[in-house]
Structure formats: structure tokens, C-alpha cells
N, C-alpha and C positions, 0 to 999 in steps of 0.2 A: 442422649440415647446411645446405648452401647452398640457399636458396630461389630460386624463379623471379625474385622481385624483386631479390635480391642479384645474380643472374647478369645481369639486365637492366641494372642500375646499373653493374656492373663493365664490361659491354660498352661502355656509353656513355663511361665514364671512359677506356677504352682508345682509343676513337675520338677523344676530345678530345685525348688525349696525342699520338696519331698526327698529327692535323691541326696541332697546335702545332709539330710537328717539320718541317712543310713550309717551304720557303724563303720568306722575307719580303722578299727583296731581288731586284733585277733581274738580277744577274749569271748565276745558273743558267738563267734563262729566256732571256737573250740568247745563251747558249751552245747552245741547241737549234737544229737546222736546221729547215727548213720542215715536213718530214714529222713530226718529233718534236714541234714546237710544236702542230700540229693534233692529234696523238695525245694529247698532254697535256691539251688542251682537252676532248677526248672523255672521257678518264679522269675529269677533274674533274666533267663533266656527269653521268657515271654515279654517282660518289660522292655528288653532290648529290641525284640522284634517290633513292638509298637513304636518305639522311638525311631528305629530305622525306617519304618514305614513312613513316618512323618518327615524324616530327613530326606528320604527318597523323593517324596512329593515336592519338597522345596528345591531339591537338586534338579529335578526334572524341569521345574519352572525356570531355574537359572539357566539350564541348558537350552530351553526354548528361547529365552530372551538373549541368548548368546549364539544362536544358530548361525551357520556359515553364511546364509544368504543376506544377513544383515550387515555383513562386512565390518567396517570399523565402527559402525553405529551400535553394535551389540553390547550387552551389559559387560561381559568380561573384557571386550576390546576397549570400551570406554574407560575401564579401570586399568588399562595398560597391560592386559594379559591376553595371550593368544586364544585360550580356550576356556570353556566353563569349568573343565576339570582343574585347570591351574588356579582359577578364581576360588573354587571350593577348597582346594588344598591350602591356599593362603588363608582363607577364613577359618578353617577348621584345624589346621596344623596336622592334617593326616598325610598318609603316603599318597603318591601319585596313583597307585593301584586302587586304594580305597576311594579316592575321589572319583576315579573313572567308573568304579562299580556303582557309586551313588548316582551318577549321571545316567548310566545305562539302565539301572533298575528304575530310576525316576522316569525314564522314557516309557518303561512297561506300565508303571502306575498311571501315567497320563494316558497311555493307550487304553487302559481298562476303563478309566473315567470318561474318555472321549467316546468310547463305544457305548457306554451306558447313558451318557448325557451329552451328546455332541453339541446341543444348542447352548450349553452353559460354558463351553471351553473354547478358547481361541484356537487350540490345536484340534480341529474338528476331525481330521482324518488320521486314524492311528498309523503310526510309523511301522510298527511290527504287530499287526493285528492278531497273529497266531499266538502271541504271548499275553494277550489281554487277560486271560484267566490267571496267569502267573502273577501279573501286576495286581489283580484283584485279591489274590491270596496274600500278597505282601501287605496290601492296604488293610486286610482283615486281621493281620497279625498272626496268621497261621503258617506263614512261610518266611524264613529269614532272607535277608538281602543276599547272603552268600549262596543260599540254596537256589534263589531265583537266578543268579548268575550262572550257577552250575547247569541248570536246565537250559538256559539260553545258549550257553556254549555247546552243550551236548547235542541239541536239536539242530543248530545251525540255521541257514537261510533256505527259503524255497528255491527250487531250481526247475528249469524247464528247457526244452529244446524245440526246434521246429516240428518235430514229430509228436510232441505232446508228452514225452517221457519226463520223468523227474518227480519231484516232491512238491505238492501244492501247499499253499498257506493253510488251506482247510485241513489237510492231512496232518500238518504239524500242529495245528490247534487241537485236533483229536488226540495226538500223541501227548501234548502238554497236559490235557485233561486227564489222560490215563496215568501219567506220572504223578499228578497232584493227588490222585486218589491213594497213592502209595507213600506220599511224602512224609506222613507223620512218623513212619518207622524207618526212614532213611536219612542219613546225614548228607552233607553237600557233596562229598566225594562219590558216595553211592548213587546219588541223584544224577550226577554227571555221567557215570557209567551207564545207568539205566537209560538216560536220554540218548546217549550215543548208540546204544544197542538198538533202540527203537528207530533211530534215524537210519541205521544200516539195514534194518528189516524193511523199512519203507522204500529204501533206495536200492534194493537188491539188483535191479536191472539197470541202475544208473551208474555203473562202475566208471564209465568214461567221464561222466559229469563229476563224480567225486574226485577222480584223478585230476581233472582240470581245476577243481576247487582247491585241492591241496597244492597244485602248482602255482595258482594265483596267491596262495597264502605263504609261499616261500619268502624267506627274508633273513636278514642278519641285523639284529637290533642291538643297540647300545643302551644300557641303563646304568644307574649309579649305585654302587654299594654304599653301605653306611659309613665306611671309612673314607669315602671320597673318590676311590678308584673306580674305573669303569668295569662293567661286566658285559660281555658280549654273548648274545643268545642266538644260536643258529637254528632256524626252522627250515629244513630242507623239504623239497618235494620228494616223491617216492624214489625216483631214479637217483637223485643226488644223495638221498639218505643211504641208499645201498652203497654208493661209492664211498661216502664218508665212513660208513660202518666197516667196509672192507679196508679202507685206508687206516682207520684207527686200530683195527684188529691186527693188521700186518705190522704197524708201528710198535704195538705194545705186546704182541704175542709172546716174546721171550719172557715177559713178566707174568703172563696169564695162562701158562700151560698150553701154548699153541703147539702146532705140529712140529716134529723134530726136523731139523735141516740136514740135508744130505751133503751139499757142497761145503768145502772147507771154508770158503769165504763167508757163506751164510752162517756157518757155525761160529766163526770168529765174531761176526757182527752180533749174533744172538748172545754170546757170552759177554760181550762188552756192554750190552744193554742190561743184561741180568745183574751184572756187578756194578752198574752205575749207582752212585750214591743218591741220585735224585729219586723222588717218588715216581710212580707211573704217571700220575697227572702232571707233575712237573716236567717229566721227560717229554710227554706229548705236547705240552704247551711250548716248550723251547724248540721242539722240532718243527711244529707248524709255524711258529714265529720266524724261524730261520728260513724256512721254505718261502714265506711271503717276502722276506727281505731280499732273497735271491731273485724272486720273480719280479718285483717292482724295480730292482736296480738293473735288470737285464736291458741292454740297449736294443730292444726289438720293437717292431711295429705293434705287436700285441700288447706289450707293457705300456707303450705310449698311448695306445688307444684306451686302455683301462684307466690310467691315472693321470693322463695328460702330461704337460711339460713340468708341472709342479710336483716333484716327487715327495712322498711322505717323509717327514723328518721329525727329529726330536731336538728342541732347543732347551739347553740347560742354562739357567740364570744363576749367577753367583756374584757377590761383591768382590772387587779387586783385593780388598783386605783379607777376606776369608781365603781366597785362592793363594795369596802370597804367604799367609801365615799357616795355612792348612788347618785352620780352626773354624768351627762353625759348620755350615751346611749350604747346599744349593737348592734350587727349585727347578722342576721341569715345567716349562711353559704350559699353562692350561691345567695344572694339577697343584693343589694346595699342600700336598704331602711332601715334606722335605726329603732330600736325598743326601747321602754322605759325601764328604769331600773326595773320598776315593772314587765314587761314581762320577763326580764332576771332573776329576782329573782324567779318568778314562775317556769321557766324552770329548774333552779338550784335546786329548792325544789323537783321537780318531778324526775330529772335524775341525779343529782349530778354534780360534777365539775372535769374536767381534766385540770391540769395546763400545759401550754406550755411557756417555757422561750425563749425570743428573746433578741438578743444583740442590741447594739445601731444602727446597720445597718439594723435591721429588719430580721436577720437570726436566725433560730431556732437551737437548739443543734444538733451537729453532732454525728454520731455513728461509723465513720471510715469504714474499709473495711471488717469487720468480716462477713458480710452477703451481698449478692447481692440484694435480694428483700427487700422491705421496711417493717418494722414492722407496726402494726396498729397505734401506737402512732406517728411514723414518717409520715405516710399518713395523720393523723389528722393535724400534724404541717405543712406539705406542703400545705394542703388545706387552712389552716388558713393564710398562707403567700401569696400564689398565687391567691387564690379566684376562680380558674377555669383554663381553657386552656389559656396559655399566648400568643398564636399566634394571633397577630393583633387584629381584632375585633371579634374573635370567642367568642360565648356566652355560650359554653358548661360549665356546672357547675363542681365542683370537682368530683362529683360522676361519671362523664363520662370520666374521664381523666386517663392517665397512667403516671408513673414517667419516665422521660427521663434523662439518665446520660449524662451530657455535655462531660465528658471524658468517652469513652466507657469502659465498665467493663473489657473486654478481651483485646482489642487492646491497650488501653491507661492505663491499670491497674487502672482505675478510682475507686474512693471510693464511698460508699453509704453515702456521706455527703450531708446534705440538701442544703448547699450553692451551690453545684455543680450539683444540680438536679432541674428540673422544671417539672411542670405538663403540658401535652399536651393531647388533645383528640386523640382518635385512628386515625382519619383521618389525622390530622396534624402531628402526630407522624410518620405515614407511609410516608406521603409526605416529611417530613424532611429527612428520610433515603433514600427514593427512588429517590428523585430529588437533593440530596446532598446539602441541606441547612445545616447551622451550627448555633450553639448558643454559644456565648462567654460571660463570666462573667468578669466584672470589678468592684471589690468591691461588692456593693450590687445591681449593675445594670446588666441587662441581655440584650444582643444585638443579633438580628437575622441577620445572614450573608447570603445573597442570592447567588446562584451559578452564575458563570460567564455568562452563557447563558441568565439569567434573568437580571443581572446588571453587565456589564463588569468591572465596578469599584468596585463591591462588597461592596457598601456603607452600613455600619451597620445600622440596624433599631432598635431603642430602643423598648424593650418589657415592657409594663406597667403592674405592679402587679395589679391584679384586686380585691384584698381583701380590702374592705372598712374598715373592722375591724382593719387591720394592719395600714392603713392610720390614723385611729382614734388614735391608740396607739402612732404613731410617732408624731402626732400633740400634744398629751398630753406631750410627753417628751420634745418637743421643747418649749412648753409653760411653762413647769416647769423649 
């Protein structure tokens, strides 16, 4: 007898077969007239909404099975990942943002179903009940995932204070219903602005609450660009935004038609900026970076309070051969993008050189069992070899990691030998111990062994050393 699961999987197989039958060349599309090509685009959008609705439903379930209160017993955590978003990103090959959107919209879909049929769902209490209608629209295929996220972001969360002011979940639900009545004629960006305007109208008297909410949302976030470099996003509160705006305007005003300067010194400064070969964005970047370097290097109580005794630093890795012959390139620790020998030489001139010796298998010098904790030079060597957390696709840099003894110090009488130790970020270090994963070394290779409940056969998974500098060194040796 065919089960619900069998029917569901068979339906997905049929959809996949149908989509693979779609044309993959330009000729059928070029044959469409203007009306037909627009109609086709609308059909594809409708099909995508239906597929996204199903994807959100599945993502919401993955999110529920990976919820925080389950700890390391959650689905994503048992797979060796911190969050449901990371698990979905791994399974789908999508961006982090797309995976997060699927999980969040999946929560709305589950909320709508929980509100309609609480007795049939394990998630009986809706998490964001004011968005149940939005989730229902996604399920019905009348609202896209991006549009649902726009409404969610624009409306925000309910607020209240001891005197009863603020925005209730019921009023947000009414606002969501009003927006949905207009959604057919609005794109996702327009829906966000409409939702934000409605929120402002509802919260006209809650200025203090909105200001507090913006203050709580302040932050400085780091993301990764496609080229591997970091991108920093600053989200200030209202007062900080005013300070940053004034600072940016003063910094760049000679380039942007700002007020004329009266004093001779200010005029000279403005002329120097106006004639600088750097773009305005480059000039602002370099100026802010220099100010931060001056600030963290200042020997003051304030600077020590902010960054502690470990000052921010940049380590540049290069083989002795490349440095001696001025051929090849170097690597900045934690970054896979190579830098020129000229940049390596400049860093060496400013900060000096620490030599690390590696054997033919890429292992650094061992120090034996005299000490349990790693010396500063051992930590530098581990960072140069591993390049960060070795676990799967984890992108934590060496500065975020802890040294894990493959052979336990107490139980196995393990040594503090670099060959038998690897770098893991705190999350994966705890996951390894709590969920009973193991790491095994064979020569210069390291293997991750899953527990039986994850993989009954306990098939080893090869761990890839993430140090681009070490790969450069090994290529040099093979070429020589």
C-alpha cells in the first residue's frame, strides 16, 4: 500500500522529470513573441513559487528538528553542523542567505499549518503567529519566498511596555493581511516598504520602543565575498549612525562638494585629498583602517579594555625559497588569496620573521610530552599547517580555534606533538567530544570518524588541510 511518504517522493520525482524536459537552448525561447515570452516568465514564476513553498515546508521541518533546545542531539548538529541553515546550504549548494530565508519562511509555513491543524503537528504553538497568513500564502503559491521575507522584515516583532504601549501580535496580523491583499501588484522591495510604512503607522506613539529596537539591532558583521575576502557590514543605532555620517562626510567632503574651508591648514588638507589618486571609497577605507590601527596600538587602558592583551595582528606565510629568490608569492594567515612577494617583504620589514620547519609530509617540529598546553610557537606552527578549523567546510580562522589532542592527554597518555594534534573551532571541538566523533591520523592525512548513530559503517571522512601557504610549499618541493 502506498504511503504518504511514497506519494510525496513520487510527486517530487515527477516534478524533476518534468523540469528536465524543459528546453535548455535558446531557439524555443527566441521563437516566442513578446506576449508569449512574458506569459512564459509568469508561468515559470508560478512554478517556482510552488516549488519554493514545498522547499520551505521541508526547510521548516529541518529547522524544527535542529532547534536550539535539542543541543547536540539536533538533526544539523548530529550531521556535524551548527545550524539548520548550514545543513540546508550543504545539501542544496545555495548561499547562506538563501538557506536562512528558506528556514525562516519555513517557520512561517509551519506556523500557518500549526494554527490551522495544531493536533496534526508536533510544532503545536506557532512561533510567529502574526505571520500565519503570510505562510499560508506561500503554501498556496500566491506569494514568493522573497516576498514573504520582505513582509516579515518590514513588519518586525511585536513590542510592549509596562504601560501597554507598543504593537501587538494581533495588530501585526491585521497589517500582514492588509499587505497580502495588495501583494499581487507589488514586488518584494515594494512589499518591504509597504510593511515598514504600516509598522511606523502602528507604532507612531512608540518612538522610544523603536529607538530601543534599533539600538538592540546595532552590530558589525563579517561576511564572505565570492572572492574569499571578508566584507564588513556596519549597522549602527540612530546616534551612532549620525556620528558615522558626520565622520564620513567630513572625511570625504573635499571630494563631494562640501563646504569651503577658511583656514589655510584646512584648505591644504582639502586640496591634498582632492588631488589624491585613490577613489573616494579607497580613501575612506584607508583612513578608517589607519585610525583603527592607531587606536588598538595605543598603550592606554581603553585600548587594553577593548582588545585585551592579544593585539590584532596579520601573519604572512611564505616559503624560505620564495623569500630568498623573490619568486612566487606568500599567503596571509586565514586567507586563501595569495599576496605578492613585495607585500611579504614589506611585512617582514615591519614585523620580522619567525621560521617554522616542516618535514616532507608537511608536519612541523614536535616538542614531546613535557607540556600539555601549546607554546606560542607551536600555535603558530599549527595555524600555518591547518589554516583554521579542520572540520568539514567550517570557515573559522586559526584565531578562533583550539588545539585538539588526537590521543587524549590523560586517557591515552597523548603527547603535545604537532603531528597528533589538529585545530578545531570551539563548537566543533565540543561537538567531537560530546557526540563521540574521532580523528585518526595516517601519515600526514587526518580522517574524521563519525559515531555509529550517524554512520553505522563509520566510514572515515578525509579532513582537508586549509592552509594555502602549506600547499604552496608542498608544490614547490614537488616541482624541485
